[in-house]
N, C-alpha and C positions, 0 to 999 in steps of 0.2 A: 656673345649676344647677351643683352640684358633683358630683364622680365618683360619689358614693354614690348619688345620685339617678338618675343615667344608668344605673347598674348595676341599680337596682331596676326600671325599665322593661324592661331586657333580660331580666332573669329573669321579670318578670311576662309579657312577650311569649312567652317560652320556654315556660313552664308552659302558658299558653293553647293555643299552636299545637300543642304536642305532645299535650296532653290531647283536642284536638279529633279525634284518630283512635281514641281507647279506645272510643267507642260502635261504630264500624264494626267494630273487632276483635272485641269483645264479640258483636255481632250475628253476624258471619262464624262465629265458633266455636259459637254456640247453634244457629244454623240449619243449620250445616254446609254453607253455600253462599255465594257471593259473585257471583252471576251479574250483579248491578246495579253492580258495580264494574268498571271497564274496566282491563284488563291493561295496555293500552298507557299509560294515565295512570298507573297505578301504577309502571311501569318509568320513565317520564320523571320522575316525582316523586322516586323513589328515586335516579336520577342527579342530579337537581337538589341535593337532600339531601346526597349524597356530596360534590358540590362545595362546599356550604356547610360541611361537615366540615373540608374542606382549607383553605378560606378562614378558618374560625374558629381552626384550629390556627395558620395562618401569622400570624394577627394577635393571637394569644394572647387571644381572647375566650372566656371560660368559658361566658357565656350561650349564645353561638351554637354553641359546640361540644358542649356537654352536650345542650342541646335537640334538636340535629340528630342525635346518635348515637342518642338515645332515638326520635326520629321515624323514623330510618333503620330501626331494629329493628322497631318497630311495622308499618311499612309493608311491610317485607320479609316479615314474618310474615303479613299480610294476603294478600300476593301468593302465598306458598307455600301458604296454607290454601286460597285461590281455586283454584289449580292442583290441588292434592292433591283436594279435594272434588269439582271438575268431573270428574276422572278417574274417581273412585268412582261418580259419577252416571252417566257414559258407560257405565262397565262394567256397572252394574246395569240399564241401559235395554237392553243388548244381550240 
């Protein structure tokens, strides 16, 4: 396989794995809750994605870098939304 074919698989994987988090983000924003999403899992995942960003930068891999930056932002937004909505729910239940 030549380099162009390998880059295709990198970008294809990047699109699929990044887009996989969009339904969760949309659901969280629509329902204004994310009780079913583990905070610890999100934090661990965000740390892992941060490591992928460093790795992608160091090896100059655009597919790894771009996909993981977007994935980092999406998951950080899910975590922030989860925290924000749970505080509002706690406040309203008091």
